[in-house]
BAKE-969335 format. One line per 2 residues: number of its first residue (from 1); their letters; for each residue y, z, x of C-alpha. Coordinates in Angstrom, 3 decimals, m for minus. Each point is the difference from the previous one (the first is absolute). Example, Ala and Ser with C-alpha at 12.3 -4.5 7.8 and 13.67 -1.06 7.14 Angstrom:
BEGIN
1	as	m4.500,7.800,12.300 | 3.440,m0.660,1.370
This chain:
BEGIN
1	xx	0.165,m12.747,0.710 | m2.466,m2.512,1.464
3	xx	m0.845,m3.377,m1.479 | m2.033,m2.990,1.129
5	xx	1.023,m1.533,3.322 | 2.437,m2.892,m0.111
7	xx	m1.830,m3.214,m0.804 | 2.103,m2.381,2.124
9	xx	1.628,0.044,3.393 | 3.777,m0.242,0.073
11	xx	0.329,m3.702,0.840 | m2.629,m1.365,m2.390
13	xx	2.365,0.029,m2.972 | 2.915,m1.853,1.577
15	xx	m0.838,m3.338,m1.569 | 0.272,1.613,m3.469
17	xx	3.670,0.968,0.315 | 2.059,m1.626,m2.756
19	xx	3.106,m2.048,0.810 | m1.320,m2.714,2.313
21	xx	0.252,m0.392,3.769 | 3.366,1.778,0.388
23	xx	m1.422,3.273,m1.281 | m3.138,m0.532,2.061
25	xx	2.010,m0.546,3.206 | 2.305,2.932,m0.698
27	xx	m2.967,2.291,m0.566 | m1.657,m1.181,3.211
29	xx	3.189,0.467,1.999 | 0.471,3.533,m1.289
31	xx	m3.602,0.932,0.725 | 0.180,m1.647,3.440
33	xx	3.013,2.136,0.859 | m1.859,3.112,m1.053
35	xx	m3.088,m0.897,1.999 | 2.148,m0.644,3.082
37	xx	1.619,3.432,m0.414 | m3.422,1.615,m0.331
39	xx	m1.324,m1.781,3.091 | 3.105,0.798,2.066
41	xx	0.024,3.701,m0.905 | m3.723,0.401,0.544
43	xx	0.424,m1.373,3.528 | 2.925,2.376,0.635
45	xx	m1.976,2.950,m1.357 | m3.016,m0.846,2.160
47	xx	2.158,m0.329,3.100 | 1.749,3.336,m0.649
49	xx	m3.341,1.768,m0.444 | m1.335,m1.527,3.231
51	xx	3.112,1.025,1.906 | m0.209,3.562,m1.329
53	xx	m3.671,0.224,0.900 | 0.732,m1.204,3.543
55	xx	3.289,1.674,0.866 | 0.575,3.051,m2.245
57	xx	m0.004,3.204,2.064 | m2.761,1.707,m2.044
59	xx	m3.222,m1.400,m1.475 | 0.417,m1.471,m3.485
61	xx	m2.407,m0.473,m2.908 | 0.398,m3.667,m1.049
63	xx	m2.049,0.423,m3.181 | 2.017,2.976,m1.199
65	xx	3.300,m1.701,0.842 | m1.038,m3.155,m1.861
67	xx	m0.992,2.043,m3.062 | 3.378,1.773,0.089
69	xx	1.792,m3.339,0.206 | m1.998,m1.529,m2.847
71	xx	0.568,3.034,m2.220 | 3.743,m0.128,0.677
73	xx	0.049,m3.693,m0.898 | m1.905,0.536,m3.246
75	xx	2.245,2.925,m0.954 | 2.709,m2.606,m0.558
77	xx	m2.031,m1.319,m2.955 | m1.682,2.264,m2.571
79	xx	m2.244,3.066,0.410 | m3.075,m1.902,m1.188
81	xx	m0.010,m2.609,2.779 | m1.972,1.686,2.794
83	xx	m1.782,m0.802,3.244 | m3.535,1.412,0.049
85	xx	m1.455,0.531,3.458 | m3.668,m0.353,0.884
87	xx	m0.227,3.813,0.157 | 1.471,0.283,m3.513
89	xx	m2.146,m2.767,m1.487 | m2.939,2.258,m0.914
91	xx	2.218,2.451,m1.872 | 1.662,m2.906,m1.787
93	xx	m3.359,m1.428,m1.051 | m1.081,3.409,m1.247
95	xx	3.113,0.360,m2.146 | m0.322,m3.570,m1.254
97	xx	m3.713,0.048,m0.832 | m0.346,3.681,m0.907
99	xx	m2.925,0.684,2.335 | m0.652,1.085,3.584
101	xx	m2.681,1.450,2.262 | 0.398,3.757,0.357
103	xx	m0.879,3.462,m1.229 | 2.162,0.302,m3.136
105	xx	2.681,2.574,0.777 | 3.744,0.437,0.056
107	xx	1.399,2.114,2.847 | 3.264,1.819,0.673
109	xx	1.581,2.059,2.767 | 0.803,3.681,m0.563
111	xx	2.800,2.069,1.555 | m2.225,0.843,2.987
113	xx	m0.715,m3.714,0.663 | m3.571,0.359,m1.235
115	xx	m1.541,m3.004,m1.739 | m1.015,1.200,m3.457
117	xx	m2.245,m1.695,m2.562 | 2.382,m0.544,m2.929
119	xx	m2.353,m1.837,m2.364 | m3.658,m0.990,m0.063
121	xx	m1.031,m3.004,m2.079 | m2.824,0.660,m2.451
123	xx	m3.428,m1.101,1.301 | 1.501,m1.055,3.333
125	xx	m1.764,0.711,3.331 | 2.097,3.128,0.609
127	xx	m0.618,1.190,m3.560 | m3.757,m0.412,0.450
129	xx	0.261,1.957,3.260 | 1.573,2.953,m1.818
131	xx	3.450,m0.343,1.578 | 2.750,1.419,m2.212
133	xx	3.793,m0.307,m0.374 | 1.661,2.563,2.232
135	xx	m2.600,m0.276,2.773 | 1.632,m0.315,3.423
137	xx	m1.149,m2.956,2.084 | m0.557,1.057,3.615
139	xx	m1.530,m3.047,1.680 | m1.375,m3.488,m0.653
141	xx	m2.791,m1.180,2.329 | 1.147,2.606,2.505
143	xx	3.683,m0.981,m0.181 | 2.235,2.956,m0.856
145	xx	2.409,m0.968,m2.794 | 2.480,2.873,m0.193
147	xx	3.515,m1.294,0.633 | m0.930,m3.658,m0.443
149	xx	1.745,m2.350,m2.392 | m1.664,m0.382,m3.401
151	xx	m0.333,m3.787,0.306 | m1.690,0.439,3.385
153	xx	m2.512,2.456,m1.495 | m0.497,m2.337,m2.938
155	xx	m1.065,m2.790,2.359 | m2.578,2.314,1.587
157	xx	m1.464,0.759,m3.426 | m0.242,m3.650,m1.023
159	xx	m2.624,m2.413,1.244 | m2.755,m2.368,m0.978
161	xx	m2.141,1.107,m2.955 | m3.238,1.492,1.297
163	xx	1.454,1.215,3.288 | m0.228,3.744,0.564
165	xx	2.684,2.497,0.842 | m0.248,3.589,1.266
167	xx	2.663,2.420,m1.187 | 0.758,3.673,0.569
169	xx	1.866,1.924,m2.684 | 1.095,3.545,m0.820
171	xx	m0.047,1.681,m3.393 | 3.603,1.075,m0.794
173	xx	m1.051,3.224,m1.743 | m2.958,1.311,2.023
175	xx	0.963,m1.582,3.330 | m3.607,m1.136,0.466
177	xx	m0.420,m3.191,2.043 | m2.488,m2.700,m0.933
179	xx	m1.253,m3.239,1.507 | m0.893,m3.025,m2.107
181	xx	m1.397,m3.458,0.693 | 1.082,m2.436,m2.687
183	xx	m0.777,m3.672,m0.558 | 3.020,m2.083,m0.963
185	xx	m0.190,m2.044,m3.189 | 2.044,m2.676,m1.723
187	xx	2.615,1.982,m1.907 | 1.283,m1.641,m3.150
189	xx	3.454,0.945,m1.265 | m0.246,m0.633,m3.753
191	xx	2.844,m1.764,m1.764 | m0.858,2.049,m3.088
193	xx	m0.337,3.611,1.181 | m0.244,1.275,m3.578
195	xx	m0.706,m1.237,m3.514 | m0.595,2.100,m3.099
197	xx	1.322,1.008,m3.390 | 3.367,1.702,m0.484
199	xx	m0.386,1.085,m3.633 | m2.265,2.572,m1.601
201	xx	m1.786,m2.622,m2.111 | m1.063,m2.186,2.958
203	xx	1.733,m3.055,m1.467 | 2.880,m0.579,2.458
205	xx	m1.187,m1.492,3.296 | 1.844,0.865,3.203
207	xx	m0.280,m2.000,3.240 | 1.795,0.961,3.212
209	xx	0.499,m3.054,2.242 | 1.145,1.057,3.467
211	xx	0.322,m3.404,1.718 | m0.604,m3.709,m0.563
213	xx	m2.837,m0.564,2.468 | m2.458,m2.907,m0.183
215	xx	m2.140,0.303,m3.152 | 2.010,2.891,m1.445
217	xx	0.088,m1.831,m3.356 | m3.806,0.165,m0.049
219	xx	0.200,3.754,0.622 | 2.453,0.385,m2.873
221	xx	m2.153,m2.096,m2.337 | m3.115,1.971,0.942
223	xx	1.850,3.253,m0.766 | 1.250,m1.342,m3.336
225	xx	m3.463,m1.243,m0.966 | m1.447,3.444,0.676
227	xx	2.757,1.759,m1.950 | m0.426,m2.360,m2.948
229	xx	m3.778,0.545,m0.028 | 0.239,3.790,0.171
231	xx	2.974,0.461,m2.331 | m0.304,2.071,m3.155
233	xx	0.081,m3.034,m2.281 | 2.469,m2.813,0.652
235	xx	2.570,0.245,2.778 | 3.506,0.367,m1.422
237	xx	1.972,m0.754,3.143 | 0.202,m0.295,3.789
239	xx	2.272,1.772,2.480 | 0.325,m1.914,3.296
241	xx	1.554,2.265,2.622 | 1.862,m1.874,2.760
243	xx	2.102,2.925,1.196 | 0.102,0.135,3.781
245	xx	m1.776,m3.375,0.278 | 1.701,m1.939,2.853
247	xx	m1.462,m3.390,m0.971 | m2.321,m2.449,1.728
249	xx	m1.446,m3.366,m0.942 | 1.956,m2.149,m2.445
251	xx	m3.236,m1.622,m1.222 | m1.385,3.421,m0.914
253	xx	3.197,0.807,m1.907 | m0.608,m3.136,m2.061
255	xx	m3.649,0.970,m0.531 | 1.021,3.468,m1.220
257	xx	2.384,m1.583,m2.516 | m2.804,m2.361,m1.032
259	xx	m2.013,3.003,m1.216 | 2.531,0.434,m2.788
261	xx	1.235,m3.563,m0.693 | m1.910,m3.169,m0.713
263	xx	m0.576,m3.018,2.203 | 2.978,m2.228,0.769
265	xx	2.778,2.590,m0.115 | 2.615,m0.442,2.739
267	xx	0.294,3.255,1.987 | 2.002,m0.661,3.158
269	xx	1.402,m2.798,2.140 | 1.078,0.000,3.630
271	xx	2.922,m1.971,1.443 | 0.068,m0.667,3.743
273	xx	2.274,m1.702,2.532 | m1.599,m3.358,m0.726
275	xx	m0.752,m1.115,m3.533 | m3.500,m1.203,0.834
277	xx	m0.903,3.597,0.781 | 0.984,1.238,m3.475
279	xx	m2.936,1.190,m2.097 | m0.774,0.930,m3.606
281	xx	m2.492,2.737,m0.893 | m1.394,m0.210,m3.558
283	xx	m2.956,1.995,m1.312 | m3.269,m1.915,0.300
285	xx	m2.580,2.053,m1.933 | m0.540,1.444,m3.451
287	xx	1.516,3.467,m0.479 | m1.987,3.245,0.070
289	xx	1.975,0.971,m3.114 | 3.172,m1.836,m1.003
291	xx	0.750,2.245,m2.997 | m0.569,3.603,1.059
293	xx	3.212,2.110,0.274 | 1.040,0.253,3.635
295	xx	2.394,2.283,1.860 | 0.897,m0.256,3.683
297	xx	1.345,2.874,2.095 | 2.400,m0.708,2.890
299	xx	2.374,1.893,2.285 | 2.281,m0.627,2.971
301	xx	m3.042,m0.495,2.262 | m1.535,m2.738,m2.158
303	xx	0.704,m3.181,1.939 | m0.817,m3.670,0.427
305	xx	m3.269,m0.836,m1.803 | 0.504,3.093,m2.170
307	xx	3.304,m1.482,m1.106 | m1.596,m3.365,m0.718
309	xx	m2.504,1.651,m2.347 | 2.456,2.336,m1.733
311	xx	2.798,m2.593,m0.073 | m2.127,m2.924,m1.188
313	xx	m1.665,2.004,m2.768 | 3.437,1.293,m1.007
315	xx	1.429,m3.540,m0.036 | m2.709,m1.264,m2.350
317	xx	0.231,3.160,m2.154 | m3.626,0.928,0.686
319	xx	0.491,3.576,1.269 | 2.396,2.911,m0.308
321	xx	1.203,1.049,3.467 | 0.588,3.748,0.441
323	xx	1.502,2.037,2.848 | 2.877,m0.585,2.405
325	xx	1.420,m3.175,1.537 | m2.308,m1.691,2.496
327	xx	0.717,m0.697,3.678 | 1.373,m3.552,m0.246
329	xx	m2.020,m2.149,2.437 | 0.038,m3.637,m1.023
331	xx	m1.049,m1.492,3.336 | m3.331,m1.581,0.930
333	xx	m1.639,0.178,3.424 | m2.757,m1.970,1.694
335	xx	m1.810,0.909,3.206 | 0.007,m2.623,2.774
337	xx	m2.055,0.123,3.240 | 2.204,m0.146,3.114
339	xx	m2.623,0.203,2.747 | m2.093,2.625,1.798
341	xx	m1.033,1.560,m3.334 | 3.643,0.829,m0.775
343	xx	1.547,m0.906,m3.320 | 3.352,m0.486,m1.639
345	xx	0.481,1.269,m3.534 | 2.911,m2.122,m1.183
347	xx	1.994,m0.250,m3.220 | m0.373,m3.547,m1.302
349	xx	1.153,0.112,m3.604 | 1.520,1.919,m2.900
351	xx	m1.946,0.477,m3.191 | 1.149,m0.456,m3.590
353	xx	m1.676,1.460,m3.080 | m0.267,m1.752,m3.414
355	xx	3.565,0.628,m1.217 | 1.259,m1.702,3.171
357	xx	1.305,3.128,1.713 | m0.529,1.113,3.592
359	xx	m0.024,3.762,0.345 | 0.949,0.173,3.722
361	xx	2.456,2.905,0.294 | 1.378,m0.502,3.544
363	xx	1.619,m3.147,1.381 | m1.080,m0.184,3.646
365	xx	1.793,m3.313,0.583 | 3.441,1.588,m0.438
367	xx	0.243,3.142,2.092 | 3.032,2.246,0.354
369	xx	1.912,0.037,3.287 | m1.925,3.082,1.121
371	xx	m3.322,m1.763,m0.652 | m0.869,1.922,m3.152
373	xx	m1.223,m1.725,m3.136 | 1.545,0.582,m3.405
375	xx	m1.746,m0.059,m3.348 | 0.917,m2.683,m2.494
377	xx	2.902,1.533,m2.010 | m0.477,0.384,m3.744
379	xx	2.908,m2.393,m0.598 | m1.956,m2.824,1.672
381	xx	m3.314,0.665,m1.713 | m0.839,m2.808,m2.407
383	xx	m1.369,0.418,m3.497 | m3.276,m1.611,m1.034
385	xx	m2.067,0.170,m3.189 | m3.610,0.873,m0.737
387	xx	m1.991,m2.205,m2.370 | 1.041,2.264,m2.883
389	xx	3.638,m0.158,1.056 | 0.324,3.406,1.648
391	xx	2.574,0.249,2.801 | m1.269,0.402,3.566
393	xx	1.850,m0.323,3.307 | m0.628,m1.285,3.511
395	xx	0.976,1.392,3.385 | m1.036,3.637,m0.135
397	xx	m3.630,0.677,m0.747 | m1.680,0.339,m3.384
399	xx	1.855,2.159,m2.503 | m2.540,1.850,m2.171
401	xx	0.105,m0.381,m3.777 | m0.225,3.779,m0.311
403	xx	1.606,2.005,2.788 | m1.631,3.170,1.262
405	xx	1.634,0.903,3.262 | m2.212,1.097,2.861
407	xx	0.095,3.703,0.664 | 0.744,1.159,3.534
409	xx	m1.378,3.105,1.617 | 2.337,2.909,0.573
411	xx	1.175,0.863,3.493 | m2.319,3.000,0.012
413	xx	m3.084,m1.993,m1.006 | 0.823,m2.753,2.492
415	xx	0.268,2.532,2.814 | m3.298,1.641,m0.979
417	xx	m1.724,m3.386,0.141 | 1.750,m1.116,3.178
419	xx	m1.080,3.189,1.788 | m3.559,m0.518,m1.338
421	xx	0.001,3.419,m1.644 | m1.331,m1.416,m3.268
423	xx	m2.731,m1.748,2.014 | m0.868,3.081,2.069
425	xx	m0.180,2.285,m3.024 | m2.301,m2.474,m1.752
427	xx	m2.276,0.093,3.053 | m0.273,3.794,m0.132
429	xx	m0.419,m0.078,m3.780 | m2.934,m2.415,0.354
431	xx	m1.917,2.285,2.337 | 0.684,3.011,m2.231
433	xx	m1.080,m1.725,m3.242 | m3.363,m1.831,0.100
435	xx	0.614,m1.551,m3.426 | 2.886,m0.809,m2.331
437	xx	0.241,m1.420,m3.510 | m0.190,m3.797,m0.558
439	xx	2.832,m1.993,1.542 | 1.755,m0.892,m3.255
441	xx	m0.026,3.651,m1.142 | 0.916,1.808,3.200
443	xx	3.376,1.753,0.056 | 1.353,2.419,2.566
445	xx	0.594,3.258,m1.883 | 3.052,2.285,0.036
447	xx	m2.031,2.727,1.688 | m1.068,m2.444,2.704
449	xx	3.640,m1.046,0.430 | 0.908,3.616,0.735
451	xx	m2.757,0.039,2.631 | 1.398,m3.195,1.508
453	xx	3.442,1.606,0.336 | m1.518,3.020,1.746
455	xx	m1.879,m2.336,2.364 | 3.182,m1.970,0.652
457	xx	1.888,3.165,0.970 | m2.335,0.316,3.009
459	xx	0.775,m3.533,1.259 | 3.634,0.400,1.077
461	xx	0.988,m2.736,m2.433 | 3.658,m1.015,0.078
463	xx	1.982,m2.729,m1.678 | 3.666,m0.829,m0.195
465	xx	1.737,m0.950,m3.245 | 2.880,m2.473,m0.191
467	xx	2.408,2.850,m0.760 | m1.292,1.884,3.018
469	xx	0.508,m3.064,2.208 | 3.578,m0.456,m1.217
471	xx	0.783,3.698,0.428 | m1.389,m0.025,3.537
473	xx	2.101,m3.073,0.861 | 3.068,1.761,m1.392
475	xx	m0.702,3.037,2.174 | m0.390,m2.141,3.151
477	xx	3.263,m1.835,m0.687 | 1.815,3.276,m0.630
479	xx	m1.348,1.487,3.227 | 1.163,m3.068,1.934
481	xx	3.461,0.390,m1.529 | m0.148,3.769,0.703
483	xx	0.757,1.075,m3.551 | m3.436,1.006,m1.296
485	xx	0.983,3.693,m0.155 | 2.518,m0.789,m2.753
487	xx	m2.732,m0.743,m2.541 | m3.046,1.656,1.581
489	xx	m0.439,2.310,m3.008 | 0.053,m2.941,m2.420
491	xx	m2.517,m1.830,2.197 | m2.403,2.967,m0.046
493	xx	0.347,0.298,m3.782 | m0.849,m3.671,m0.451
495	xx	m2.920,0.238,2.443 | m1.430,2.964,m1.934
497	xx	0.321,m1.935,m3.247 | m1.722,m3.047,1.504
499	xx	m2.920,2.116,1.244 | m0.377,1.485,m3.478
501	xx	m0.081,m3.501,m1.466 | m2.648,m1.037,2.531
503	xx	m2.264,2.772,m1.274 | 0.652,m1.240,m3.520
505	xx	m1.138,m3.483,1.100 | m3.610,1.221,0.018
507	xx	0.375,0.849,m3.678 | 1.985,m3.103,m0.977
509	xx	m2.499,m2.323,1.729 | m3.112,1.954,m0.888
511	xx	m1.606,m2.663,m2.206 | 0.686,m2.747,2.517
513	xx	m1.521,1.972,2.879 | m3.015,0.937,m2.135
515	xx	m0.548,m3.679,m0.787 | 0.088,m0.866,3.702
517	xx	m2.476,2.754,0.814 | m2.301,m1.057,m2.848
519	xx	0.040,m3.592,1.183 | m0.726,0.847,3.641
521	xx	m2.730,2.512,m0.840 | m1.782,m2.391,m2.364
523	xx	m0.162,m2.594,2.802 | m2.216,2.348,2.040
525	xx	m2.652,0.074,m2.728 | 0.353,m3.343,m1.821
527	xx	1.629,m2.306,2.580 | 2.745,m2.519,m0.826
529	xx	m1.449,m0.878,m3.390 | 0.107,3.625,m1.100
531	xx	3.548,0.403,1.265 | 1.186,m2.967,m2.069
533	xx	m1.875,1.272,m3.051 | 1.636,3.421,0.367
535	xx	3.476,m1.489,0.324 | m0.453,m2.286,m3.000
537	xx	m1.293,2.765,m2.234 | 2.545,2.660,0.902
539	xx	3.357,m1.682,0.601 | 1.089,m3.593,m0.560
541	xx	2.846,m0.851,m2.386 | m0.331,m3.775,0.426
543	xx	m3.681,m0.004,m0.935 | 0.623,2.235,m2.999
545	xx	2.620,m2.457,m1.237 | m2.330,m2.962,0.581
547	xx	m2.760,1.678,m2.014 | 2.431,0.853,m2.819
549	xx	1.184,m3.631,m0.252 | m3.563,m1.153,m0.592
551	xx	m1.016,2.790,m2.386 | 2.627,2.036,m1.864
553	xx	3.030,m2.193,0.771 | m1.361,m3.504,m0.646
555	xx	3.156,m1.033,m1.857 | 2.061,0.652,3.138
557	xx	m2.429,m2.107,2.045 | 0.508,m2.918,m2.396
559	xx	3.756,0.563,m0.121 | 0.316,m0.171,3.798
561	xx	m1.866,m3.301,0.108 | 1.822,m1.247,m3.125
563	x	m3.274,m0.750,m1.756
């Protein structure tokens, strides 16, 4: 999470230390010792690097070696304190600001080391040029890309808005090659990729917030305003979906909360190494709607700013939180310039939500002997209270008020996705079907599923179950001990049974695989927005529960919040 830069340099606050001149002198002495150690070790490091550059038998790369050394040093701290090189700065800015100069695609590498277009952003330069998911990228400005790293190809595609790029591609179905000249544009990555209604009466607003970028609260408010205006009568509730949201700006987290609580409500505070760096974050504006029923969806990938929003609104009994326990990141980072356009993203504080709890799950200051970090044990988690007196706990993420555990894909489905067979079938399906039904209504049929299985049988698809892995390990051990023949018959019987069960997997996981195919196919016709709409309409237990709490189960909503 990023906040404002520190307002004071380290030594400016020394005169404010309580306890008189003794404390002042002790503080200065300690800091002087540290600065001497820093100066001494920097000189040693510089001398070692010079000696290596002069005398080492082979040529060295000083920049790469320095980066390796800095990364190793920072690994002793926490995973959020990072050195950002000049080469990485552009990517960092893109992720931070949600915009970049480019052509609006996501790429991947297939099994033949081809660079494949995995996704095309709606109305992007590549979309306008008629480039489709599945197309194989052959060259960029005459540079062949097969076998190159994806990040390297990504850099070739990016550039200043207005600059032109020449690309050669091949259609994956017909094999036809095509040449395109495309002008790069500023590509905006929206913080709100989807907003709509999740009930049949158009009275429950749904907003998906993917990250806390600058001005994301304005995007959310704009979406809510539109949903309120176009609702069938008065809105009866809001679902704010923070699942998979990794966080971002702490100020935007406060602004999001401010949409649902009035001016002057304390949301979060940060506590740093030095007290003068501590900061309080209250709401500063009038609410969008301080009364409307509100539910928030979270999961294990909801982190940082997502946990501020869900945790703060839980602490003040303003929203019902639904889903699974959040990630547990209670640390705040700032970005500091360190010269030559490089930066240091450094953890400077912990944050505390209204009940007084910090939800940081891992204690990086007390590592195990092997260097690993342990989670805060349940026995050490402290109890806090919401405004209404409900029990909440620190040290392990946000516990939802209503638990709906995240569902995980089966081994079969995971393998189909990992081998890009779902993706490849969707590509062929697109070229065979000029039109499909609207995104929210589209469902892959049973007859089409049978066709998919026939198609899959021509692709030499293989996957190994856990039982198969264990049985194979048993066989190898037995062969090493030269006693496999004693239970060879039993082994073959088990192997036959496992293979029968693998065939049954296509029946047991039929609905899941159909959902994946539906989702991927819809993307080809209706882009990311259509994919989200299809997923929401066809399968989402957490959203169904959220809608029920604000329509048919209002008494449960009030009971949870003790209102």
